N, C-alpha and C positions, 0 to 999 in steps of 0.2 A: 328172681325178685327176693330181696332180703326180708326175712320175717322179724317182726318186732314183738316183744312181749311187754304188755302193760297190765299191771294188776290194779284194775279200777277200784277194787275194794279198799285200796289205800288212799283213794282220792275222793273228793266231795262232789256230789251231783249238785249242780247249780243251774240258775236260769239267766245268767247275765253274760255268758261268753259270746253269744250271737250278737248282742248289742255292742259289746266291746270290739268284736271283729269289724262291725260296721263303723264304729268310732275310729278305729285304727286305719282301716283301708278305704272307707267310704262304702256307700251302699252298692253301687254298681260293681266295684272290684270284689266286694264280698260275695255278691251273687255269682260272679264269674268263678271265684274260688270254689263255691259249693257246686256249681255246674261241672267244673273240672273234676271234683271229687266223685260226682255221680258218673262222669265219663270214665274215670279210672275204674270204678266198680264194674261198669258195663264191659270194658275192654279186658280187664285182668282179673276181675273178681268172680266169685261163684255165688249165684243166687242162694240165699238162705245159709251161706257158709261164711261169707265175708261182708264187712261193712266199711265204707270209706271213713277215714278219720282225718280231720283238719287240725294241724298244730297251730293254734291261734297266735303264738308268738312270732312264727315265721311265715305262716301261710302255706307251709309244707303239707303234703298229702301222703297218705299210706292206706293200706287195707288192714283191718284187724279182724281176727277170727270171731265170729258171733258166739262160738262156743265159750270163749273166754269172757265175753260180755255177760253171757247167761250166768256163768259161775261167779263172777265178781260182783254183779249187780243184783243177783237173785231175781232178775226179770227174765221171763221166758218168751215173751212175744215181741219180736222185732219185725219191723216192716222194711221192705226193700227200698222204700223211699226215704229212709232215715239216714242221717249223717251224724257222726260223733265229732264234736268240737272238743279239743283237749288242750289244757294249759298246764304245762309241767311246773312252771314257777309258782303258780297259784294253787297247785295240787288240786285241780278241779276239772270237771268235764260236764258237757251238756249234750243231750241227745236232741238234735234238731229234727223235728217231725215234718212230714209232708214236704220234703225237699224237692219233690217231683216238679213243682211249679217254677223252679229256677231255670 
């Protein structure tokens, strides 16, 4: 699996990427994208080591090391039910909490 490096310290933490994902793909498709991201974490990730990331522009998925999230966001407590939504063009990201219900 290819490893990607994203320095989130260069991006803005926002609260609108989830709603934009819904607006772009629709609610049901957005729920499926999040469910696929969680499945990717379950199949290929490591608990407390990786977190699924959704690229909002394409709906693409990847895993990001939680270590880099801790360093870049200065946040230390991440839950296994979280998913990161990332938008390269808008230079922004959103941490989606309690994604386990998807």
